[in-house]
C-alpha positions as CSV (number, residue, x, y, z in Angstrom):
1,X,-14.6,16.1,-9.2
2,X,-16.8,13.0,-8.7
3,X,-19.8,13.6,-6.5
4,X,-20.0,11.4,-3.4
5,X,-23.8,11.5,-3.2
6,X,-24.1,7.8,-2.3
7,X,-22.1,8.1,0.9
8,X,-24.1,7.2,4.0
9,X,-24.0,8.6,7.4
10,X,-25.4,6.7,10.4
11,X,-26.4,8.5,13.6
12,X,-27.3,7.1,17.0
13,X,-29.6,8.9,19.4
14,X,-29.4,7.5,22.9
15,X,-31.6,8.9,25.7
16,X,-32.3,8.1,29.3
17,X,-35.6,9.3,30.7
18,X,-36.9,9.3,34.2
19,X,-40.4,7.8,34.3
20,X,-41.0,7.1,38.0
21,X,-39.3,6.7,41.3
22,X,-36.1,4.9,40.7
23,X,-37.2,3.8,37.2
24,X,-35.4,4.9,34.1
25,X,-36.2,4.2,30.4
26,X,-33.3,4.0,27.9
27,X,-34.0,4.5,24.2
28,X,-31.7,3.9,21.3
29,X,-32.7,5.2,17.8
30,X,-30.5,4.8,14.7
31,X,-30.8,7.2,11.7
32,X,-29.3,6.4,8.3
33,X,-29.0,9.4,6.1
34,X,-27.5,10.2,2.7
35,X,-25.3,13.2,2.0
36,X,-27.4,14.8,-0.7
37,X,-29.3,16.5,2.1
38,X,-28.5,19.0,4.7
39,X,-29.1,17.9,8.3
40,X,-29.9,19.6,11.5
41,X,-29.5,18.5,15.1
42,X,-33.0,19.8,15.8
43,X,-34.2,17.9,18.8
44,X,-37.8,19.2,18.9
45,X,-40.5,17.4,20.8
46,X,-37.9,14.8,21.8
47,X,-37.2,13.7,18.3
48,X,-33.7,13.1,17.1
49,X,-31.9,14.4,14.0
50,X,-34.3,15.7,11.4
51,X,-33.5,16.6,7.8
52,X,-33.9,20.3,7.3
53,X,-34.2,20.0,3.6
54,X,-35.6,16.9,1.9
55,X,-35.4,18.0,-1.7
56,X,-32.0,19.5,-2.2
57,X,-31.0,19.7,-5.8
58,X,-27.8,18.3,-7.1
59,X,-26.4,21.7,-7.7
60,X,-27.1,22.7,-4.1
61,X,-25.5,19.5,-2.9
62,X,-22.3,20.2,-4.7
63,X,-21.8,23.3,-2.5
64,X,-23.3,22.0,0.7
65,X,-21.3,20.5,3.5
66,X,-22.8,18.7,6.5
67,X,-23.9,21.2,9.1
68,X,-25.7,21.0,12.3
69,X,-28.3,23.7,13.1
70,X,-30.5,24.4,16.1
71,X,-34.0,25.7,15.2
72,X,-33.2,28.4,17.7
73,X,-29.6,29.2,17.2
74,X,-29.4,31.3,20.4
75,X,-30.6,28.5,22.6
76,X,-30.0,24.9,23.5
77,X,-32.1,21.9,22.1
78,X,-35.1,21.2,24.1
79,X,-34.8,17.6,25.3
80,X,-36.7,16.2,28.3
81,X,-34.4,13.2,28.8
82,X,-32.2,13.0,31.9
83,X,-29.2,12.1,29.7
84,X,-28.7,11.9,25.9
85,X,-26.1,11.7,23.2
86,X,-26.3,12.2,19.5
87,X,-23.3,10.9,17.6
88,X,-22.0,9.8,14.1
89,X,-21.5,6.1,14.2
90,X,-19.1,6.1,11.3
91,X,-16.7,8.6,12.8
92,X,-17.4,8.4,16.5
93,X,-18.0,12.1,16.6
94,X,-20.4,13.2,19.4
95,X,-22.6,15.9,18.0
96,X,-24.2,16.9,21.3
97,X,-24.7,15.3,24.7
98,X,-26.0,15.8,28.2
99,X,-24.9,13.9,31.3
100,X,-23.1,11.5,29.0
101,X,-20.9,10.1,31.8
102,X,-23.6,9.6,34.4
103,X,-24.6,5.9,35.1
104,X,-28.2,4.7,34.9
105,X,-29.9,1.3,34.8
106,X,-30.1,0.4,31.1
107,X,-32.9,-2.2,31.1
108,X,-33.3,-4.0,27.7
109,X,-30.5,-2.1,26.1
110,X,-28.5,-4.8,27.9
111,X,-29.7,-7.2,25.2
112,X,-27.3,-5.6,22.6
113,X,-24.4,-7.0,24.6
114,X,-26.2,-10.3,25.1
115,X,-26.6,-10.6,21.3
116,X,-23.0,-9.6,20.7
117,X,-21.6,-12.2,23.2
118,X,-23.9,-14.8,21.9
119,X,-22.7,-14.2,18.3
120,X,-19.1,-14.4,19.4
121,X,-19.6,-17.7,21.3
122,X,-22.0,-19.5,19.1
123,X,-21.2,-22.2,16.6
124,X,-23.6,-22.5,13.6
125,X,-25.4,-25.6,15.0
126,X,-25.5,-24.7,18.7
127,X,-29.0,-25.6,19.8
128,X,-30.5,-24.8,23.3
129,X,-33.4,-26.5,25.1
130,X,-35.8,-24.0,26.7
131,X,-36.0,-24.6,30.4
132,X,-38.8,-23.9,32.9
133,X,-36.4,-21.6,34.8
134,X,-35.6,-19.5,31.7
135,X,-39.4,-19.1,31.0
136,X,-39.9,-17.9,34.6
137,X,-38.3,-14.6,33.6
138,X,-40.6,-11.7,33.7
139,X,-42.4,-11.2,30.4
140,X,-43.6,-13.7,27.8
141,X,-42.2,-12.2,24.6
142,X,-40.7,-14.7,22.1
143,X,-43.4,-17.4,22.3
144,X,-41.0,-20.0,23.6
145,X,-42.2,-23.3,25.1
146,X,-40.7,-25.5,27.8
147,X,-38.6,-28.3,26.2
148,X,-38.5,-26.6,22.9
149,X,-35.2,-26.9,21.0
150,X,-34.0,-23.8,19.1
151,X,-30.8,-22.7,17.6
152,X,-28.9,-20.0,19.5
153,X,-28.7,-18.0,16.2
154,X,-32.5,-18.1,15.9
155,X,-32.9,-16.8,19.5
156,X,-31.2,-13.5,18.5
157,X,-34.4,-12.5,16.7
158,X,-36.9,-12.6,19.6
159,X,-34.1,-11.2,21.8
160,X,-33.7,-8.1,19.7
161,X,-37.0,-7.7,17.9
162,X,-39.3,-8.5,20.8
163,X,-37.0,-7.8,23.7
164,X,-37.6,-11.3,24.9
165,X,-36.3,-11.9,28.5
166,X,-36.9,-15.6,28.0
167,X,-34.6,-15.7,25.0
168,X,-31.9,-13.9,26.9
169,X,-32.1,-16.4,29.7
170,X,-32.1,-19.4,27.3
171,X,-29.0,-18.1,25.6
172,X,-27.2,-17.4,28.9
173,X,-28.1,-20.8,30.3
174,X,-26.8,-22.6,27.3
175,X,-23.3,-21.2,27.8
176,X,-23.6,-21.3,31.6
177,X,-25.3,-18.2,33.1
178,X,-22.5,-17.0,35.3
179,X,-19.9,-17.6,32.6
180,X,-22.0,-15.7,30.1
181,X,-22.5,-12.7,32.3
182,X,-18.8,-12.7,33.1
183,X,-18.1,-12.6,29.3
184,X,-20.5,-9.7,28.9
185,X,-18.5,-7.7,31.4
186,X,-15.2,-8.7,29.8
187,X,-16.4,-7.5,26.4
188,X,-17.5,-4.2,27.9
189,X,-14.1,-3.8,29.4
190,X,-12.4,-4.6,26.1
191,X,-14.5,-2.0,24.4
192,X,-13.4,0.5,27.1
193,X,-16.9,0.8,28.4
194,X,-15.5,1.7,31.8
195,X,-18.7,2.7,33.5
196,X,-20.7,-0.3,32.4
197,X,-21.6,-3.5,34.4
198,X,-24.0,-6.4,33.8
199,X,-25.6,-8.7,36.3
200,X,-28.1,-10.5,34.1
201,X,-28.5,-11.0,30.3
202,X,-31.9,-9.4,30.0
203,X,-31.7,-6.0,31.8
204,X,-34.3,-6.9,34.4
205,X,-31.7,-6.2,37.1
206,X,-31.3,-2.5,38.1
207,X,-27.6,-3.3,38.5
208,X,-27.2,-3.5,34.8
209,X,-25.9,0.0,34.5
210,X,-24.1,2.1,31.9
211,X,-23.8,5.6,30.5
212,X,-25.0,7.0,27.2
213,X,-21.3,7.5,26.3
214,X,-20.6,3.8,26.8
215,X,-23.7,2.7,24.9
216,X,-22.5,4.8,22.0
217,X,-19.2,2.9,22.1
218,X,-21.0,-0.4,22.0
219,X,-23.3,0.7,19.1
220,X,-20.3,2.1,17.2
221,X,-18.5,-1.3,17.5
222,X,-21.6,-3.1,16.4
223,X,-22.0,-0.7,13.4
224,X,-18.5,-1.5,12.3
225,X,-18.1,-5.2,13.3
226,X,-21.5,-6.7,13.7
227,X,-23.8,-4.6,11.5
228,X,-26.2,-7.4,11.0
229,X,-27.2,-7.3,14.6
230,X,-28.2,-3.6,14.3
231,X,-30.1,-4.4,11.1
232,X,-32.2,-6.9,13.1
233,X,-33.2,-4.1,15.5
234,X,-34.4,-2.0,12.6
235,X,-36.8,-4.6,11.1
């Protein structure tokens, strides 16, 4: 039987942490792993999935199947996050989770939806002009200048790589801010993200809320349909 050693598994680790009164931080980490290892769901020191054996021999791989193993098999993983979810993006399987249906402000994770909607609406030559109002958004990431003309497709990079609030606002303004935000909510509904709502394109609004379960649905969709957007976040 031919070995399937090249098959890839991609995992998402999504965590929501309380960092101050009324303030939550949302983290998304993607792990790409190959099936010639055995993997554990060891969440030690708030780290996601870790390989338990990095040098498995081919003979061992032939007899190994994927398995998940707690370092302490009698206890639960020690994770300080208020809510978390670890899941296989290829299959949609949830490996473990806590408070996965509880809503929290999602901050800049909102930009994943902004990027997705921008990609769906944008034509190759669509070019926006940076406005003073867009640059008034909190934060200066992206290095944009008033009056600068830039392709929407190029704005995706500062949006995802630098978490640029300016880029998010420029994109939304180009399509009509209210129309764009409405589209963000429509796409969330279409993806059955029933506990998710957006009120701005950047995540500055605390009313941008979701659950780790819904974020997992979004990342799973991106993994299958818009993988290039996830690849940008990993650069």
